Backbone as a printed PyTorch tensor [residue, N CA C, xyz], in Angstrom:
tensor([[[  0.8150,  -1.1930,   0.0000],
         [  0.0000,   0.0000,   0.0000],
         [  0.8590,   1.2570,   0.0000]],

        [[  1.9990,   1.1940,   0.6470],
         [  2.8530,   2.3760,   0.7240],
         [  3.4860,   2.7080,  -0.6230]],

        [[  3.8080,   1.6740,  -1.4110],
         [  4.4850,   1.9180,  -2.6850],
         [  3.6200,   2.7100,  -3.6650]],

        [[  2.3380,   2.3550,  -3.8750],
         [  1.5280,   3.1620,  -4.8040],
         [  1.3580,   4.6070,  -4.3410]],

        [[  1.2020,   4.8010,  -3.0400],
         [  1.0470,   6.1580,  -2.5200],
         [  2.3250,   6.9510,  -2.7460]],

        [[  3.4720,   6.3180,  -2.5070],
         [  4.7540,   6.9750,  -2.7240],
         [  4.9500,   7.3060,  -4.2010]],

        [[  4.5590,   6.3760,  -5.0740],
         [  4.6880,   6.5940,  -6.5100],
         [  3.8460,   7.7920,  -6.9560]],

        [[  2.6050,   7.8490,  -6.5050],
         [  1.7180,   8.9550,  -6.8720],
         [  2.2610,  10.2710,  -6.3330]],

        [[  2.7740,  10.2470,  -5.1160],
         [  3.3440,  11.4640,  -4.5310],
         [  4.5410,  11.9490,  -5.3410]],

        [[  5.3850,  11.0210,  -5.7690],
         [  6.5490,  11.3940,  -6.5890],
         [  6.1060,  11.9810,  -7.9270]],

        [[  5.0850,  11.3900,  -8.5370],
         [  4.5870,  11.9040,  -9.8180],
         [  4.0370,  13.3180,  -9.6720]],

        [[  3.3250,  13.5660,  -8.5790],
         [  2.7730,  14.8990,  -8.3480],
         [  3.8920,  15.9100,  -8.1600]],

        [[  4.9200,  15.5260,  -7.4130],
         [  6.0510,  16.4280,  -7.1830],
         [  6.7740,  16.7140,  -8.4950]],

        [[  6.9970,  15.6820,  -9.3020],
         [  7.6910,  15.8810, -10.5770],
         [  6.8610,  16.7180, -11.5440]],

        [[  5.5650,  16.5170, -11.5500],
         [  4.7090,  17.2930, -12.4450],
         [  4.6630,  18.7560, -12.0230]],

        [[  4.8150,  18.9960, -10.7440],
         [  4.8010,  20.3720, -10.2500],
         [  6.0680,  21.1240, -10.6370]],

        [[  7.1440,  20.4010, -10.8410],
         [  8.3930,  21.0320, -11.2710],
         [  8.2310,  21.4180, -12.7370]],

        [[  8.2760,  22.6800, -13.0220],
         [  8.0790,  23.1350, -14.3890],
         [  9.3080,  22.8930, -15.2450]],

        [[  9.0660,  22.5680, -16.4960],
         [ 10.1430,  22.4050, -17.4620],
         [ 10.3650,  23.7600, -18.1170]],

        [[ 11.6010,  24.2220, -18.1010],
         [ 11.9320,  25.4880, -18.7440],
         [ 12.7270,  25.2250, -20.0140]],

        [[ 12.8690,  26.2420, -20.8270],
         [ 13.6230,  26.1080, -22.0780],
         [ 15.0820,  25.7760, -21.7870]],

        [[ 15.5890,  26.2480, -20.6660],
         [ 16.9840,  25.9790, -20.3170],
         [ 17.2330,  24.5020, -20.0620]],

        [[ 16.1860,  23.7420, -19.7000],
         [ 16.3330,  22.3110, -19.4460],
         [ 16.3790,  21.4910, -20.7270]],

        [[ 15.9210,  22.0470, -21.8250],
         [ 15.8160,  21.2990, -23.0770],
         [ 16.9590,  21.7040, -23.9970]],

        [[ 17.8280,  20.7420, -24.2810],
         [ 18.9860,  21.0030, -25.1370],
         [ 18.9120,  20.1260, -26.3770]],

        [[ 18.8050,  20.7190, -27.5620],
         [ 18.7990,  19.9180, -28.7810],
         [ 20.1720,  19.2980, -29.0230]],

        [[ 20.1630,  18.0650, -29.5160],
         [ 21.4120,  17.3490, -29.7880],
         [ 21.4400,  16.9150, -31.2490]],

        [[ 22.5760,  17.1130, -31.8920],
         [ 22.7510,  16.6710, -33.2760],
         [ 22.9910,  15.1690, -33.2490]],

        [[ 22.1310,  14.4190, -33.9280],
         [ 22.2960,  12.9680, -33.9420],
         [ 22.8700,  12.4620, -35.2550]],

        [[ 22.7580,  13.2710, -36.3130],
         [ 23.2770,  12.8300, -37.6040],
         [ 23.4750,  14.0480, -38.4970]],

        [[ 24.5810,  14.0500, -39.2370],
         [ 24.8540,  15.1180, -40.2050],
         [ 25.6630,  14.5190, -41.3410]],

        [[ 25.2420,  14.7850, -42.5870],
         [ 25.9840,  14.2560, -43.7260],
         [ 26.2610,  15.3060, -44.7990]],

        [[ 26.0920,  16.5700, -44.4730],
         [ 26.3290,  17.6330, -45.4410],
         [ 25.0670,  18.0600, -46.1620]],

        [[ 24.1640,  17.1300, -46.4320],
         [ 22.9090,  17.4440, -47.1120],
         [ 21.7200,  17.4800, -46.1660]],

        [[ 21.8550,  16.8600, -45.0020],
         [ 20.7770,  16.8720, -44.0180],
         [ 21.3630,  16.7730, -42.6160]],

        [[ 20.5590,  17.1980, -41.6490],
         [ 20.9630,  17.1240, -40.2500],
         [ 19.7460,  16.6840, -39.4410]],

        [[ 19.9680,  15.8160, -38.4670],
         [ 18.9110,  15.3640, -37.5630],
         [ 19.1900,  15.9140, -36.1740]],

        [[ 18.1800,  16.5050, -35.5780],
         [ 18.2840,  17.0860, -34.2430],
         [ 17.3130,  16.3390, -33.3330]],

        [[ 17.8020,  15.9120, -32.1630],
         [ 16.9420,  15.2070, -31.2180],
         [ 16.6140,  16.0770, -30.0160]],

        [[ 15.3650,  15.9700, -29.5810],
         [ 14.8750,  16.6340, -28.3780],
         [ 14.3360,  15.5650, -27.4340]],

        [[ 14.3830,  15.8220, -26.1460],
         [ 13.8760,  14.8870, -25.1480],
         [ 12.3500,  14.9370, -25.1550]],

        [[ 11.7350,  13.8720, -25.6360],
         [ 10.2790,  13.8220, -25.7370],
         [  9.5820,  13.8370, -24.3980]],

        [[ 10.1640,  13.1820, -23.4030],
         [  9.5380,  13.1390, -22.0810],
         [  9.4820,  14.5260, -21.4550]],

        [[ 10.5290,  15.3140, -21.6220],
         [ 10.5180,  16.6710, -21.0670],
         [  9.4820,  17.5360, -21.7820]],

        [[  9.3580,  17.3560, -23.0870],
         [  8.3880,  18.1550, -23.8320],
         [  6.9510,  17.7820, -23.4820]],

        [[  6.7350,  16.5420, -23.0110],
         [  5.3950,  16.1270, -22.5860],
         [  4.8890,  17.0000, -21.4510]],

        [[  5.7800,  17.3610, -20.5230],
         [  5.3950,  18.1280, -19.3420],
         [  5.5990,  19.6300, -19.5220]],

        [[  5.9980,  20.0410, -20.7020],
         [  6.2700,  21.4610, -20.9520],
         [  5.0010,  22.1810, -21.4010]],

        [[  4.9960,  23.4700, -21.1780],
         [  3.8800,  24.2960, -21.6480],
         [  4.0250,  24.5150, -23.1560]],

        [[  2.9710,  24.9330, -23.8320],
         [  3.0840,  25.1970, -25.2770],
         [  4.1550,  26.2330, -25.6170]],

        [[  4.3310,  27.2270, -24.7580],
         [  5.3700,  28.2340, -25.0080],
         [  6.7610,  27.6230, -24.9350]],

        [[  6.9760,  26.7440, -23.9650],
         [  8.2790,  26.0900, -23.8250],
         [  8.5140,  25.1520, -24.9990]],

        [[  7.4710,  24.4410, -25.4410],
         [  7.6140,  23.5560, -26.6080],
         [  8.0090,  24.3580, -27.8440]],

        [[  7.3550,  25.4880, -28.0510],
         [  7.6770,  26.3350, -29.2110],
         [  9.1050,  26.8570, -29.1230]],

        [[  9.5340,  27.2390, -27.9320],
         [ 10.9110,  27.7220, -27.7540],
         [ 11.9150,  26.5980, -27.9790]],

        [[ 11.5810,  25.3780, -27.5700],
         [ 12.4760,  24.2360, -27.7870],
         [ 12.6190,  23.9430, -29.2770]],

        [[ 11.5280,  24.0550, -30.0120],
         [ 11.5910,  23.8450, -31.4640],
         [ 12.4220,  24.9420, -32.1180]],

        [[ 12.3050,  26.1700, -31.6270],
         [ 13.1340,  27.2590, -32.1520],
         [ 14.6130,  27.0020, -31.8740]],

        [[ 14.9200,  26.4370, -30.6960],
         [ 16.3130,  26.0880, -30.3940],
         [ 16.8130,  25.0050, -31.3420]],

        [[ 15.9550,  24.0300, -31.6610],
         [ 16.3320,  22.9790, -32.6120],
         [ 16.5400,  23.5710, -34.0020]],

        [[ 15.6730,  24.4900, -34.4060],
         [ 15.8290,  25.1570, -35.7100],
         [ 17.1440,  25.9250, -35.7810]],

        [[ 17.4760,  26.6320, -34.7070],
         [ 18.7220,  27.4060, -34.6770],
         [ 19.9410,  26.4890, -34.7250]],

        [[ 19.8820,  25.3670, -34.0230],
         [ 21.0040,  24.4190, -34.0390],
         [ 21.1710,  23.8130, -35.4270]],

        [[ 20.0710,  23.4790, -36.0960],
         [ 20.1490,  22.9400, -37.4560],
         [ 20.7350,  23.9760, -38.4110]],

        [[ 20.3260,  25.2250, -38.2770],
         [ 20.8710,  26.2890, -39.1300],
         [ 22.3650,  26.4660, -38.8840]],

        [[ 22.7760,  26.3780, -37.6290],
         [ 24.2000,  26.5200, -37.2960],
         [ 25.0150,  25.3870, -37.9120]],

        [[ 24.5220,  24.1670, -37.8230],
         [ 25.2460,  23.0130, -38.3650],
         [ 25.2880,  23.0850, -39.8920]],

        [[ 24.1690,  23.4020, -40.5310],
         [ 24.1440,  23.4770, -41.9980],
         [ 25.0570,  24.5740, -42.5230]],

        [[ 25.1850,  25.6730, -41.7880],
         [ 26.0290,  26.7770, -42.2550],
         [ 27.5130,  26.4350, -42.1980]],

        [[ 27.8860,  25.4010, -41.4700],
         [ 29.2940,  24.9860, -41.4210],
         [ 29.7090,  24.2500, -42.6870]],

        [[ 28.7450,  23.6930, -43.4050],
         [ 29.0390,  22.9620, -44.6300],
         [ 28.9600,  23.8670, -45.8450]],

        [[ 28.7970,  23.2530, -47.0030],
         [ 28.7480,  24.0110, -48.2500],
         [ 27.3540,  24.5780, -48.5320]],

        [[ 26.3730,  24.1960, -47.7450],
         [ 25.0160,  24.7200, -47.9070],
         [ 24.7070,  25.6240, -46.7290]],

        [[ 23.8840,  26.6200, -46.9440],
         [ 23.7970,  27.7060, -45.9740],
         [ 22.5530,  27.7520, -45.1010]],

        [[ 21.4720,  27.0810, -45.4690],
         [ 20.2840,  27.1950, -44.6230],
         [ 19.6690,  25.8220, -44.3770]],

        [[ 18.9090,  25.7270, -43.2970],
         [ 18.2520,  24.4790, -42.9210],
         [ 16.7490,  24.6290, -43.1040]],

        [[ 16.1380,  23.6230, -43.7150],
         [ 14.6850,  23.6230, -43.8920],
         [ 14.1170,  22.3730, -43.2420]],

        [[ 13.1610,  22.5630, -42.3310],
         [ 12.5450,  21.4440, -41.6260],
         [ 11.8030,  20.5540, -42.6070]],

        [[ 11.9830,  19.2340, -42.4540],
         [ 11.3580,  18.2780, -43.3510],
         [ 10.3530,  17.3800, -42.6410]],

        [[ 10.7850,  16.7230, -41.5640],
         [  9.8950,  15.7670, -40.9070],
         [ 10.3040,  15.5620, -39.4530]],

        [[  9.4550,  14.8540, -38.7440],
         [  9.7290,  14.5150, -37.3530],
         [  9.3000,  13.0780, -37.0960]],

        [[  9.9650,  12.4330, -36.1500],
         [  9.5760,  11.0820, -35.7510],
         [  9.9490,  10.8700, -34.2880]],

        [[  9.2180,   9.9800, -33.6480],
         [  9.5010,   9.6220, -32.2610],
         [ 10.3410,   8.3570, -32.2400]],

        [[ 11.4250,   8.3780, -31.4740],
         [ 12.3260,   7.2340, -31.3610],
         [ 12.2650,   6.7220, -29.9300]],

        [[ 11.7950,   5.4830, -29.7090],
         [ 11.7610,   4.9520, -28.3470],
         [ 13.1770,   4.7450, -27.8130]],

        [[ 13.4030,   5.2090, -26.5860],
         [ 14.7150,   5.0430, -25.9530],
         [ 14.6200,   4.1930, -24.6980]],

        [[ 13.4620,   3.6980, -24.4060],
         [ 13.2240,   2.8560, -23.2340],
         [ 11.7550,   2.5030, -23.2060]],

        [[ 11.3320,   1.8390, -22.1420],
         [  9.9440,   1.4130, -22.0750],
         [  8.9860,   2.6010, -22.0400]],

        [[  9.3420,   3.6340, -21.3050],
         [  8.4660,   4.7950, -21.1750],
         [  9.1430,   6.0890, -21.6230]],

        [[ 10.2120,   5.9950, -22.3620],
         [ 10.9730,   7.1770, -22.7590],
         [ 11.1130,   7.2160, -24.2840]],

        [[ 11.2180,   8.4270, -24.8080],
         [ 11.4320,   8.5740, -26.2460],
         [ 12.0910,   9.9130, -26.5450]],

        [[ 12.7020,   9.9750, -27.7120],
         [ 13.2800,  11.2120, -28.2240],
         [ 12.4980,  11.6240, -29.4590]],

        [[ 12.4340,  12.9070, -29.6760],
         [ 11.8120,  13.4410, -30.8870],
         [ 12.9450,  13.8390, -31.8200]],

        [[ 12.9810,  13.2200, -32.9930],
         [ 14.0240,  13.5450, -33.9660],
         [ 13.4160,  14.3870, -35.0790]],

        [[ 14.0070,  15.5540, -35.2970],
         [ 13.5710,  16.4640, -36.3490],
         [ 14.6160,  16.4420, -37.4640]],

        [[ 14.1740,  16.1820, -38.6770],
         [ 15.0620,  16.1090, -39.8340],
         [ 14.9870,  17.4170, -40.6130]],

        [[ 16.1600,  17.9470, -40.9380],
         [ 16.2700,  19.1910, -41.7090],
         [ 17.1120,  18.9200, -42.9480]],

        [[ 16.7290,  19.5090, -44.0720],
         [ 17.5580,  19.4840, -45.2690],
         [ 18.4220,  20.7340, -45.2790]],

        [[ 19.6740,  20.5740, -45.6440],
         [ 20.5860,  21.7130, -45.7740],
         [ 20.5280,  22.1820, -47.2280]],

        [[ 20.0750,  23.4120, -47.4310],
         [ 19.8780,  23.9570, -48.7750],
         [ 20.7150,  25.2030, -48.9810]],

        [[ 20.9000,  25.5590, -50.2430],
         [ 21.6540,  26.7770, -50.5690],
         [ 20.7860,  27.9860, -50.5040]]])
């Protein structure tokens, strides 16, 4: 009986902790000169407000633009997104960008 109560209490405490944009860091998972993939923590975005989600996507867009500008192509254009399972209850959101001139 104590374990379910403790679990629920922990969930309430974690949900009360707000996710800020500073907690979400986009990571480059793949780059080949013509495209770049940026991953975001899907679990953190689940508990984020719409404003924080939009800011996280803007951070991913900026990171893709920065990576594409290092190559021979100068701008990044968002193409698609997919969820990648990283555990039983965890996943990453991968955003694919094309590097264009």
